Structure formats: structure tokens, C-alpha cells
C-alpha positions in Angstrom: 18.3 5.2 -9.6 15.7 2.5 -9.0 13.6 1.0 -11.8 10.3 1.8 -10.1 11.0 5.5 -10.4 7.4 6.6 -10.3 5.4 9.1 -8.3 1.9 8.4 -6.9 -0.9 10.8 -7.2 -4.4 10.2 -5.9 -7.3 11.2 -3.6 -8.3 8.0 -1.7 -10.7 7.1 -4.5 -8.5 6.8 -7.5 -4.7 6.7 -7.9 -2.2 7.0 -10.7 1.5 6.4 -11.3 3.5 9.1 -13.1 6.8 8.3 -14.8 10.1 10.1 -14.5 9.2 12.0 -17.7 5.7 12.9 -16.6 3.7 10.2 -18.4 0.7 8.7 -16.6 1.4 5.0 -17.0 -1.0 3.4 -14.5 -4.4 4.3 -13.3 -7.5 2.2 -12.6 -11.0 3.5 -12.9 -13.5 4.1 -11.4 -11.7 3.0 -8.3 -8.5 1.2 -7.1 -9.7 -2.3 -8.3 -11.2 -1.1 -11.5 -10.1 -1.4 -15.1 -6.6 -0.3 -15.9 -7.5 2.6 -18.1 -3.8 3.5 -18.2 -1.7 0.3 -18.3 1.6 1.2 -20.0 3.3 0.1 -16.8 2.6 -3.5 -17.8 3.3 -3.0 -21.5 6.7 -1.9 -22.7 6.4 0.9 -25.3 7.6 0.1 -28.7 7.8 3.7 -29.9 5.2 3.1 -32.6 1.8 4.6 -33.1 0.3 1.3 -31.9 1.3 2.0 -28.3 -1.5 2.8 -25.9 -2.4 2.8 -22.2 -0.8 6.1 -21.2 -1.3 9.9 -21.1 1.7 12.0 -22.0 2.8 15.5 -22.7 6.1 15.4 -24.6 8.5 18.2 -25.3 10.4 18.2 -28.6 14.2 18.2 -28.1 13.9 17.1 -24.5 17.2 17.8 -22.7 16.5 17.3 -19.0 13.7 16.8 -16.5 13.0 17.9 -12.9 10.3 16.3 -10.8 9.1 16.8 -7.2 6.1 16.8 -5.0 4.8 20.1 -3.7 5.7 20.0 0.0 3.3 18.0 2.2 1.0 17.1 -0.7 0.6 14.4 -3.3 0.6 17.1 -6.0 3.4 16.3 -8.5 5.3 18.9 -10.5 7.3 17.8 -13.5 9.5 20.4 -15.4 10.6 19.6 -18.9 13.5 21.5 -20.5 14.7 21.5 -24.1 18.1 22.4 -25.4 17.0 25.7 -26.8 15.7 27.4 -23.7 12.2 26.1 -23.9 10.6 24.8 -20.7 7.2 23.6 -19.5 5.8 22.7 -16.2 3.3 19.8 -15.7 1.2 19.6 -12.5 -0.6 16.4 -11.8 -3.1 15.7 -8.9 -6.4 14.2 -8.0 -8.8 16.7 -6.3 -9.6 16.1 -2.6 -11.1 18.8 -0.4 -14.1 19.8 1.6 -17.0 21.2 -0.4 -20.4 22.2 0.9 -19.6 20.5 4.2 -18.7 17.2 2.4 -15.5 15.6 1.4 -15.1 15.9 -2.4 -12.8 13.2 -3.9 -14.2 12.3 -7.3 -13.0 9.9 -10.0 -10.9 12.7 -11.4 -7.3 13.4 -12.5 -6.2 16.9 -13.3 -3.2 17.9 -15.4 -2.1 21.5 -16.0 0.6 22.3 -18.5 2.2 25.8 -18.3 5.0 27.4 -20.4 8.0 28.4 -18.3 10.3 29.9 -20.9 11.1 30.0 -24.6 8.9 28.5 -27.4 8.4 24.9 -26.3 7.0 22.5 -28.9 4.7 20.0 -27.1 2.6 17.1 -28.1 -0.3 15.7 -26.2 -1.2 12.0 -26.4 -4.2 10.6 -24.6 -4.4 6.9 -25.3 -6.4 5.0 -22.7 -7.2 1.3 -22.8 -10.2 -0.9 -22.0 -10.4 -4.4 -20.6 -7.0 -4.3 -19.0 -5.2 -3.2 -22.1 -7.0 -5.5 -24.6 -7.8 -2.6 -26.9 -8.3 1.1 -27.2 -11.8 2.5 -26.5 -13.9 4.2 -29.1 -13.9 8.0 -28.8 -16.3 10.8 -29.5 -15.7 14.5 -29.0 -17.3 17.9 -28.7 -15.8 21.4 -28.9 -14.1 21.1 -25.5 -14.1 17.5 -24.6 -13.3 13.9 -25.7 -15.5 11.0 -24.5 -13.8 7.5 -24.2 -16.3 4.6 -24.4 -14.9 1.7 -22.6 -16.5 -1.7 -22.1 -17.8 -0.9 -18.6 -16.9 2.8 -18.2 -17.4 6.0 -20.1 -15.2 8.9 -19.1 -14.3 12.2 -20.6 -11.4 14.6 -20.8 -12.4 18.2 -20.8 -9.8 20.7 -21.9 -9.0 24.2 -23.0 -6.4 22.8 -25.4 -7.1 22.3 -29.1 -9.2 19.2 -29.4 -7.8 18.7 -32.9 -4.3 18.8 -31.6 -5.1 16.1 -29.1 -7.1 13.9 -31.4 -4.5 14.0 -34.2 -1.6 14.3 -31.8 -0.2 17.4 -33.6 2.8 19.1 -32.0 2.2 22.8 -31.2 4.1 25.7 -29.6 2.8 26.3 -26.1 2.2 30.0 -25.6 0.6 30.0 -22.2 -1.1 27.1 -20.5 -3.8 24.5 -20.8 -5.5 21.9 -18.5 -6.9 18.4 -18.8 -9.6 17.3 -16.5 -10.2 13.6 -16.8 -13.3 12.4 -15.0 -16.9 11.2 -15.1 -18.9 11.7 -18.3 -20.4 15.0 -17.1 -20.1 18.6 -18.2 -18.0 20.8 -16.1 -19.9 23.6 -14.4 -17.3 26.2 -15.0 -14.4 26.9 -17.4 -11.6 24.3 -17.5 -9.1 27.0 -16.4 -11.2 28.0 -13.3 -12.1 24.4 -12.4 -8.4 23.2 -12.6 -7.2 26.3 -10.6 -9.9 25.9 -7.9 -9.3 22.2 -7.6 -5.6 22.8 -7.3 -5.8 25.5 -4.6 -8.4 23.6 -2.6 -6.5 20.3 -2.8 -3.2 21.8 -1.7 -5.0 23.5 1.2 -6.6 20.2 2.2 -3.3 18.3 2.3 -1.5 21.1 4.2 -4.3 20.9 6.8 -4.2 17.1 7.0 -0.4 17.0 7.5 -0.7 19.8 10.1 -2.8 17.5 12.3 -0.4 14.6 12.1 1.6 13.5 15.1 5.1 12.9 13.8 8.5 12.2 15.3 11.2 14.8 15.7 13.5 13.0 13.3 12.9 11.9 9.7 9.9 14.2 9.4 9.8 14.5 5.6 10.1 10.7 5.2 7.3 10.0 7.7 5.0 12.7 6.1 5.5 11.2 2.7 4.8 7.7 4.0 1.7 9.0 5.8 0.4 10.6 2.7 1.0 7.4 0.7 -0.8 5.4 3.3 -3.7 7.8 3.1 -3.8 7.5 -0.7 -4.1 3.7 -0.3 -7.1 4.0 2.0 -10.4 3.8 0.1 -12.5 6.5 1.7 -15.9 5.1 0.8 -15.5 1.8 2.7 -12.4 2.4 4.8 -10.5 -0.4 3.2 -6.7 -0.1 2.9 -5.2 -1.8 -0.1 -1.8 -3.5 -0.2 -0.7 -1.5 -3.3 -2.0 0.4 -6.3 -0.7 -2.1 -8.8 -0.9 -5.6 -10.0 1.7 -8.0 -11.4 5.0 -6.1 -10.8 7.1 -9.2 -10.2 8.9 -9.8 -6.9 12.2 -10.4 -8.8 13.4 -10.5 -12.3 12.3 -13.5 -14.3 9.9 -14.8 -11.7 6.2 -15.9 -12.0 5.5 -14.3 -8.6 3.3 -11.6 -10.1 0.2 -10.9 -7.9 -2.6 -8.4 -7.8 -2.4 -6.4 -4.7 -5.3 -4.0 -5.2 -7.2 -5.6 -2.3 -7.3 -5.5 1.5 -5.3 -8.1 3.5 -6.5 -8.5 7.1 -3.0 -9.6 8.1 -1.9 -6.0 7.5 -4.7 -4.6 9.7 -2.8 -4.5 13.0 0.3 -2.8 11.5 -1.7 -0.3 9.5 -3.9 0.6 12.5 -0.8 1.0 14.7 0.8 3.4 12.2 -2.4 5.4 11.9 -2.7 5.6 15.7 0.9 6.8 16.0 0.3 9.4 13.4 -2.9 10.6 15.1 -4.7 9.9 11.8 -7.8 8.8 13.8 -10.4 9.4 11.1 -8.7 7.1 8.7 -8.1 4.6 11.5 -11.8 4.7 12.4 -12.9 4.1 8.8 -10.5 1.1 8.5 -11.7 -0.3 11.8 -15.3 0.1 10.6 -14.3 -1.9 7.4 -12.8 -4.7 9.5 -15.8 -4.8 11.9 -18.2 -5.0 9.0 -16.2 -7.8 7.3 -16.1 -9.7 10.6 -19.8 -9.2 11.2 -20.6 -10.7 7.8 -18.1 -13.6 8.1 -20.0 -15.7 10.6 -16.8 -16.6 12.5 -14.8 -17.6 9.4 -12.4 -15.0 7.9 -10.6 -15.0 4.6 -7.1 -13.6 4.2 -8.2 -10.8 1.9 -11.3 -9.0 0.7 -12.1 -6.5 -2.0 -12.3 -2.8 -1.3 -16.1 -3.0 -0.8 -15.7 -6.1 1.4 -16.6 -8.5 -1.4 -15.5 -12.1 -0.6 -14.5 -13.2 -4.1 -11.4 -11.8 -5.9 -11.2 -14.5 -8.6 -7.8 -14.6 -10.3 -7.3 -14.7 -14.0 -4.4 -14.1 -16.4 -4.3 -11.3 -19.0 -2.4 -12.8 -21.9 -2.5 -9.7 -24.1 -0.4 -7.6 -21.7 3.3 -8.7 -21.7 3.9 -7.5 -18.1 6.3 -5.1 -16.3 9.5 -5.0 -18.4 8.0 -7.9 -20.4 7.8 -10.1 -17.4 4.5 -11.8 -17.1 2.1 -13.2 -16.4 -0.2 -10.3 -15.7 -2.9 -11.3 -13.2 -6.2 -9.6 -12.2 -7.7 -10.8 -9.0 -6.0 -12.9 -6.3 -6.7 -16.5 -5.6 -5.3 -16.3 -2.1 -8.8 -15.4 -0.9 -9.5 -19.1 -1.0 -6.6 -20.1 1.2 -6.7 -21.0 4.9 -4.6 -18.5 6.8 -5.3 -18.8 10.5 -3.4 -15.7 11.6 -6.3 -13.5 10.3 -8.3 -14.0 13.4 -5.7 -12.5 15.6 -5.1 -9.7 13.1 -8.7 -8.7 13.0 -9.2 -8.8 16.8 -5.9 -7.1 17.5 -6.8 -4.2 15.2 -10.4 -3.9 16.6 -9.0 -3.9 20.2 -8.3 -0.2 19.7 -12.0 0.7 19.9 -12.2 -0.7 23.4 -9.1 1.1 24.7 -8.6 4.3 22.7 -10.7 7.1 24.4 -10.3 9.5 21.4 -12.7 7.4 19.3 -16.3 8.6 19.6 -17.8 5.1 19.2 -16.4 3.0 22.0 -16.4 -0.8 21.7 -19.6 -2.3 23.1 -20.5 -5.5 24.7 -22.4 -6.4 21.6 -19.2 -5.9 19.4 -17.2 -8.0 21.9 -19.6 -10.9 21.5 -19.3 -10.6 17.8 -15.5 -10.9 18.1 -15.9 -13.9 20.4 -17.1 -15.9 17.3 -13.7 -15.2 15.8 -12.0 -16.2 19.0 -13.8 -19.5 19.1 -12.6 -20.3 15.6 -9.1 -19.2 16.5 -9.0 -21.5 19.5 -10.2 -24.4 17.4 -7.6 -24.0 14.6 -4.5 -22.7 16.3 -2.6 -25.9 15.9 -4.0 -26.7 12.4 -2.0 -26.5 9.2 -2.5 -23.5 6.9 -0.8 -21.6 4.1 1.0 -19.4 6.6 1.7 -15.6 6.6 3.5 -15.9 3.3 0.6 -17.5 1.4 2.3 -20.6 0.2 0.3 -22.1 -2.6 1.7 -25.6 -2.7 2.0 -26.7 0.9 0.3 -26.4 4.3 2.0 -26.7 7.7 1.3 -25.6 11.2 2.9 -22.1 11.1 4.2 -20.6 14.3 3.0 -17.1 13.3 -0.5 -18.3 12.6 -0.6 -20.1 15.9 0.7 -17.1 17.8 -1.9 -14.9 16.2 -4.6 -17.3 17.2 -3.3 -17.0 20.8 -3.3 -13.2 20.3 -7.0 -13.4 19.4 -7.9 -15.2 22.7 -5.4 -13.1 24.8 -6.9 -9.8 23.6 -10.5 -11.1 24.1 -9.6 -11.8 27.7 -8.2 -8.2 28.1 -11.3 -6.7 26.3 -13.6 -8.7 28.6 -11.8 -7.4 31.7 -12.0 -3.9 30.3 -15.8 -4.3 30.0 -16.1 -5.8 33.5 -17.1 -9.2 32.1 -15.2 -11.3 34.6 -16.6 -14.7 33.5 -15.7 -14.0 29.8 -12.3 -12.8 30.8 -11.7 -16.0 32.7 -13.0 -18.1 29.8 -10.6 -16.5 27.3 -7.7 -16.6 29.6 -8.4 -20.3 30.0 -8.2 -20.7 26.2 -5.1 -18.5 25.7 -2.8 -20.0 28.4 -2.8 -23.6 27.2 -2.3 -22.4 23.6 0.7 -20.4 24.8 2.2 -23.5 26.5 1.6 -25.7 23.4 3.2 -23.2 21.0 6.2 -22.8 23.2 6.6 -26.5 23.4 6.2 -27.2 19.7 7.7 -24.1 18.1 10.8 -23.8 20.1 13.8 -25.8 18.7 16.3 -26.8 21.4 18.8 -27.7 18.6 18.5 -24.3 16.9 18.1 -22.4 20.3 15.3 -20.4 18.6 11.7 -20.4 17.8 11.2 -21.8 14.3 8.7 -21.1 11.6 6.6 -24.3 11.9 5.8 -26.7 14.6 8.6 -29.3 14.8 10.5 -27.7 12.0 14.0 -26.3 11.9 13.7 -23.3 9.5 13.1 -19.7 10.4 11.0 -16.9 8.9 10.9 -13.2 9.6 7.5 -13.2 11.3 9.3 -14.6 14.4 10.8 -11.1 14.9 7.2 -10.0 16.0 6.9 -12.3 19.0 7.8 -9.5 21.5 5.8 -6.9 19.6 2.7 -9.1 19.8 3.2 -9.8 23.5 3.8 -13.5 23.1 7.2 -13.2 24.9 8.7 -10.5 27.0 11.4 -8.3 25.5 13.8 -9.5 28.2 12.9 -13.2 27.6 16.3 -14.8 26.5 14.4 -16.8 23.9 13.5 -13.6 22.0 17.1 -12.4 21.8 18.2 -15.9 20.7 15.5 -15.9 18.0 16.6 -12.5 16.7 20.2 -13.7 16.6 19.1 -16.8 14.7 17.2 -14.7 12.2 20.3 -12.6 11.8 22.3 -15.7 10.9 19.8 -17.3 8.6 17.8 -14.5 6.9 20.0 -11.3 7.0 22.0 -10.6 3.8 23.9 -7.4 4.1 21.5 -4.7 5.2 18.4 -6.6 4.3 16.3 -9.4 5.8 14.5 -12.0 3.8 11.1 -13.3 4.8 12.4 -16.9 4.5 15.1 -18.8 2.6 13.3 -22.1 2.1 12.3 -23.4 -1.3 8.7 -22.7 -2.0 6.3 -23.1 -4.9 8.5 -21.0 -7.1 11.9 -21.8 -5.8 14.0 -19.8 -3.3 13.1 -16.2 -2.9 15.8 -14.0 -4.5 14.9 -10.6 -3.2 14.4 -9.3 0.3 10.9 -8.4 1.7 11.1 -4.8 2.7 8.9 -4.8 5.8 10.9 -7.7 7.3 13.9 -5.4 7.6 11.8 -2.9 9.4 10.6 -5.6 11.8 14.2 -6.5 12.4 15.1 -2.8 13.1 12.3 -2.7 15.7 13.5 -5.8 17.3 17.0 -4.2 17.6 15.4 -1.2 19.3 13.6 -3.2 21.9 16.8 -5.2 22.6 18.6 -2.0 23.3 20.7 -2.0 20.1 19.7 1.5 19.1 22.8 2.6 17.3 22.7 -0.5 15.0 19.0 0.2 14.5 19.6 3.8 13.6 22.3 3.0 11.1 20.2 0.3 9.4 17.2 2.6 9.3 19.2 5.3 7.5 20.3 2.7 5.0 16.6 1.7 4.4 15.6 5.3 3.9 18.3 5.5 1.2 16.7 2.6 -0.6 13.5 4.6 -1.3 13.0 6.0 -4.8 13.6 9.8 -5.2 10.0 10.5 -4.2 10.3 8.7 -0.9 8.4 5.6 -1.9 9.0 1.9 -1.5 7.8 -1.3 -3.2 7.5 -4.7 -1.6 11.0 -6.2 -2.4 14.5 -5.0 -2.8 17.3 -6.8 -4.8 20.2 -6.9 -2.3 22.8 -7.0 -5.0 21.6 -4.0 -6.9 19.3 -2.1 -4.5 16.6 -2.2 -7.2 13.0 -2.0 -6.1 10.7 -4.9 -7.1 7.1 -6.0 -6.4 3.9 -4.1 -6.3 4.2 -0.3 -5.8 4.0 1.6 -3.6 3.6 -1.0 -1.0 1.5 0.0 2.0 3.2 -2.5 4.3 6.6 -1.0 3.5 5.5 2.5 4.1 3.8 1.5 7.4 7.0 -0.2 8.5 8.9 3.0 7.9 6.4 5.0 10.0 6.4 2.5 12.9 10.2 2.4 13.0 10.7 6.2 12.8 8.2 6.9 15.6 9.8 4.2 17.8 13.4 5.2 17.1 13.3 9.0 16.9 14.6 11.0 19.8 11.8 12.9 21.7 10.9 16.4 20.6 12.2 17.9 23.8 15.7 16.6 23.1 15.8 18.0 19.6 16.1 21.7 20.5 
């Protein structure tokens, strides 16, 4: 069993992590990048009455637990059994459905607890936090609700359970069922029972319809569907942003200070996320994300940051939270991410590569226009100017800048795709202009990033080390699949970066030492490289191994410890789930061969 044995519930506005025993241990309100109202994930419980930052329903004499998602939904069912025949069922979800012709996905979590058998003795504890776990909020209550008065947010829990039993945390024998509706500080317009039931039924129906419209491969369907739902839950509906993960500060390995806040949108991920959404036929989510990228680019004036907030805000100032000890006591806990200040030149290619879809995908109702193309040209001009300049690179090194091959290749991608977009629009002069930019860049990169001694492309101009982003050279169209330099580079990555079944992002010493755990998506990139090189059986075997690395709910984090198989890093990691989707759709046999 992996240590990150959590399930994700959400509705593309809020999300929460539920532990293996049914505790809600992480949730930020009023949206993904909000205050950690439930923060026990980053604060090991002591078992005392001083613990807070969680919502739990505990069963006296707990003997065993069963937990699973309802099929094709993010609705989680946890069953608790005692040793005397008592059992309860806990259902957790965030409502999402169409209502009055509009999408309804409020800042709301719903928990329903139902007796299954016997005379179960349960205890309800609702102990939210404020200011990222600094203290507990004050509370007031009425006959059917409790209001929690945080520093910047007031929310309420409305229930048909005894308010006294909740406030005083008194155990009681559950005779039937009760519900908790945690949401905005507003009165429910119906009984708690009816609201919870209606929200549940409509939410399940919504997700069944959403999954029904997906385009999925013949093989590994359950894994792809779970990954697709997880990707959808990490997409912030209101703006279209897709965050890297729901969490902050889960360390990349035991005992490391690599603890970052991932509740933001990285432009580097854009191409891969859009590719996955396209392959899934999730065009509405793809359109919203493309709109987000286009709006960010329009406001940028030609200069792009590596990451932005979910509303497109440019500052994600980083600070440490000293009063939270961190995941399993491993701090520091950070809020915000200082990487927004870094120079990462690959972002220009990432943005243009993603937006290229609107010029070529005829399913999208709003086709790319000449005006949009000219906006993208400002990014291309910047890419052409900086392609051979040092930057922090794709791995966001904080203590050194070099000319990174991946960044240079992505700058070439920016100019190459602009040439193709211009040709698509019939702008022959602009197509010629951008081809005249791209071709010399390609020549320079090949000359300076190829190592004759290593017989491989290398991670920096004139260097001799490798990193896993070189596995993408064929995917990005920089080299042909049958170019012997690509096969040689994949072989070099195998020698230098593969450890067992996993691939590291790099093995050099960086600001924090040598990385100890493998970066999950790099192994998926390696599997895709094996597929295009015709090594399909190797790829299939390795993919099956990666599927076995998921937690029991089908979720992946950012890193894996190769010696233990333990998941580390922020969770669930969008990049990892996207990698799974892209490999499965590429590697699966066609539907017509499956019958």
C-alpha cells in the first residue's frame, strides 16, 4: 500500500482528499488556491483533543474498512465495520450537474452517513482550520447548522444530525442516516435529506453522461476513465485553468526540502494536457483551457511566466507556514510558488503549441483567426530572441541558469508552429518569415546540443549530462522518429536515467542535491518513445508496471521511490494522469481488434 492512500472528490471548483478511513484531511476553500480549511494532511494527528483541520465520522470498535468510487464518478463510498456486526456507509462528493440550463458546481461538499447493520456507535468531528492551520475558526450555530467564521471565509455546515452531538462530539448510536452539507453561508432551500439526495442523484447522472461522451482506448478503460475524471477535477471551470495538483508541500522524497505549492497552472503542461483532452474528446474542457492560455498570452505583452494563478494572476508569492509541521512531519510547508519569477524559455513553445489546436481542429466552434495569430507572433518574436539564452530550464532549477536544450527546442517549436499556422491561414509572407526563423534555430540546436562523445543529444548546450525531456524530441517534431540520433538519445537516457522500471528526470546534483525519487511522467515519456521506436512489447510491459504503481483508487502523485514503490510529491498530479492517458491511447490495440 502506498502512503498517499487518498481518494479525490471534487467538482472543478473545489476538491478534497479523503483518507483510507474516511476522514476529509485536505480541502481548500473557496477554490483550489484558497485557504486550507482542512489541513490535517500537513499536520500529523496526535490523538489529542487539540488536533484540528479535518472532518471525520468514526466508528467505535472499528474492525475493517472498505472504500471505492462509484463506477465512472468521483463519488466516494467508505464502509466502516465494527467487530460486533455494526456497519455504516459514508458517501462523499461535491455536487456538479446542470440546473436551470446552467452548470451548478458550488463551493460545497456533501457527506451522507447511513447505517448498514447492527447498532453502530459513531462520532462526528468537524474541526476546520483558518489561515492555513494557524488556528480554529470561531463557530456559531442554529437549530440545523453550524457557522464557521474564518479570517477571510465564512461557511456553514447544515445537517439533520444532532447539532449538540456535533458541537460536543458526543458518540451516538446511528439508527438511520444523516447528511452534512458544507457550503456557503446560506440557508438551504429544502430539507437536508432532500438536498443531499437530489445533489447525489444529479451528480452521479452528470458524471455518467460525461464519461459516456469520452473517446477512450479499447484497453485499460477503467484506468483511463479514472485519469480523465481526475484531470477534469483539476480543471477550474470558471477560468479554464488546469492546476498541477490539489496540494501543496507534499515532499518529493523523504527528508527533502523540495516541498512546493502546486495549486497553480504551469504553461509547460499545456501541450500535454491539451493533447490528452483532445484524445479523450473532452473538447469543452480543452476549449476552456485554451481560452485561459489565450487570455494569459494576450495580457502578457510577449513575455510569459512559467506559471499563473487559477484566475490568471501573475503573482504567486511564496511564503513558509511555520505552524504546520508538514506531511509526515516533513516541512517546510509553503504557500505560493516563487518559480513565477523565473526565466523559463520553453513556455513560449508550450503556449503556441497548445493554441495551435484552434487553427487545425474543426470541431472547435471558434476557429483561430488572423488576429489571434498576430497575437501569437509576439510570443514567437520573444522565443526567437531568447532560444539560445540561459534559463532555469524545464525542471525549474533555483540555483543555476544554463542554455537548456528543451527550452531551445520549445522556442524552435514556437516558430515552427507559427509557420504552419500562417500557411494554414494563407499568409504566405508570414509563413516564410517564421520558417526563416525556425530553420537556423534548428541548425544551431543540433550543432550545440548534440554530443559526439556521448552519441546523444544532451540537456544543455555544450554539456554532457542528460535529462528526460530529451525523450520528447520526436514527439515535438524536432527530429524524425527514424532519425538515428533519436534512437541513440533514447538509448543514452536508458543508460543514464533508468533505474529498474522508472526513469528519473535527471541525475545531476542540483540546488538540493541529487534527486532520489523518479519523476512519474518521465517514465510515461519513455514508454511513448519505446512505442514510436517499434518496441511495443517492452512498452506494454512497462506500462502495466506503471499502472500497478497507482494507489488503490487509480491515482498517481509526482514521484515514486524506486526502492519501495511509495508515492511522493503533490497529489494527485495532473501531469502523471495525463501521461497515463496519452500512453494508453497510443499503445492500446484498436477497437476493431478487440472483439
